[in-house]
C-alpha positions as CSV (number, residue, x, y, z in Angstrom):
1,M,-2.1,-23.3,-0.9
2,R,-5.0,-21.0,-1.6
3,R,-4.6,-17.7,-3.5
4,V,-7.0,-14.9,-2.4
5,D,-7.9,-12.2,-4.9
6,A,-6.9,-8.8,-3.6
7,I,-9.9,-7.1,-5.1
8,T,-12.8,-9.5,-4.6
9,K,-11.3,-11.2,-1.5
10,E,-12.4,-14.6,-2.9
11,K,-10.3,-17.7,-3.2
12,T,-9.2,-18.0,-6.8
13,L,-6.6,-20.8,-7.2
14,T,-6.2,-23.9,-5.1
15,C,-3.0,-26.0,-5.3
16,K,-2.9,-29.5,-3.8
17,E,-0.2,-32.1,-3.9
18,T,-1.4,-35.7,-4.4
19,P,0.0,-38.7,-2.7
20,L,1.9,-39.5,-5.9
21,G,3.6,-36.1,-5.9
22,D,1.5,-34.6,-8.7
23,L,0.3,-31.0,-8.3
24,R,-3.3,-30.2,-9.0
25,I,-4.4,-26.6,-9.5
26,R,-8.0,-25.7,-9.6
27,C,-9.7,-22.4,-10.3
28,S,-12.7,-21.6,-8.2
29,G,-15.9,-21.2,-10.1
30,R,-14.7,-23.3,-13.0
31,P,-14.8,-27.1,-13.4
32,H,-11.3,-27.3,-14.9
33,Q,-8.0,-28.3,-13.3
34,M,-4.3,-28.4,-14.2
35,V,-2.2,-31.4,-13.2
36,I,1.6,-31.3,-13.3
37,R,3.2,-34.7,-13.3
38,F,6.9,-35.5,-12.9
39,E,8.2,-38.7,-14.4
40,A,11.7,-39.1,-12.9
41,G,12.6,-42.3,-14.8
42,R,12.0,-40.6,-18.2
43,R,13.0,-37.1,-17.1
44,L,9.7,-35.7,-18.2
45,I,7.2,-33.1,-16.9
46,R,3.6,-33.4,-18.2
47,I,1.1,-30.5,-17.8
48,D,-2.5,-31.6,-18.3
49,N,-4.9,-28.6,-18.4
50,T,-8.5,-29.6,-18.9
51,A,-9.4,-26.0,-19.9
52,R,-7.2,-26.1,-23.0
53,A,-8.9,-26.6,-26.4
54,E,-9.0,-30.2,-27.6
55,Y,-7.0,-29.5,-30.7
56,E,-4.1,-28.0,-28.7
57,P,-1.1,-30.3,-28.2
58,K,-0.4,-31.5,-24.7
59,V,2.5,-30.0,-22.8
60,I,5.4,-32.4,-22.4
61,L,8.7,-31.0,-21.2
62,S,11.9,-33.0,-21.1
63,I,14.7,-32.2,-18.6
64,E,18.0,-31.9,-20.4
65,G,21.5,-31.5,-19.0
66,Y,24.0,-29.2,-20.7
67,A,27.5,-27.9,-20.2
68,T,28.0,-24.4,-19.0
69,D,30.8,-21.9,-19.8
70,T,32.5,-22.6,-16.4
71,G,32.9,-26.3,-17.2
72,T,30.1,-27.4,-14.9
73,R,26.7,-28.9,-15.9
74,D,23.2,-27.5,-15.5
75,A,19.7,-28.5,-16.4
76,R,16.9,-26.9,-18.5
77,L,13.4,-27.7,-19.6
78,M,13.0,-28.4,-23.3
79,R,9.9,-28.6,-25.5
80,N,10.1,-29.5,-29.2
81,Q,13.9,-29.4,-28.9
82,E,13.8,-25.8,-27.8
83,P,14.5,-24.3,-24.3
84,V,11.4,-23.3,-22.4
85,N,10.7,-20.1,-20.5
86,L,9.0,-21.8,-17.6
87,D,7.5,-18.6,-16.1
88,T,5.8,-17.7,-19.4
89,L,4.6,-21.3,-20.0
90,I,3.0,-21.6,-16.5
91,L,1.5,-18.1,-16.6
92,G,-0.1,-19.0,-20.0
93,Q,-1.5,-22.3,-18.6
94,L,-2.9,-20.5,-15.5
95,R,-4.6,-17.9,-17.7
96,V,-6.2,-20.6,-19.8
97,L,-7.3,-22.4,-16.6
98,A,-8.9,-19.2,-15.3
99,G,-10.7,-18.7,-18.6
100,L,-8.6,-15.8,-19.8
101,S,-6.6,-15.3,-23.0
102,R,-3.0,-16.6,-22.9
103,R,-1.8,-13.1,-23.7
104,T,-2.4,-10.0,-21.7
105,S,-3.4,-8.1,-24.9
106,G,-6.6,-10.1,-25.1
107,K,-5.8,-11.8,-28.4
108,T,-5.7,-15.6,-28.4
């Protein structure tokens, strides 16, 4: 999958699935990449972003099942024993990969 910028008409992000099932996302014009790995046996998702600062912790998400109000079960992603908003997490990682601030306000 290649994402083309609507304004510059250039390829901006490239996403490729590896033979092992990992996703690799690259930003054109930058040497960095983001790799998303799924470890089924341990129920973990690891996000390795080479554009993140060295002192920042790695992103490791666990998949946790929980009971719902209707008596059924569902699953959610957890980080540091807190539920994760996946949309916000991935958007922040993509912004770092592209060389932008994590927040739209411009503050880091």
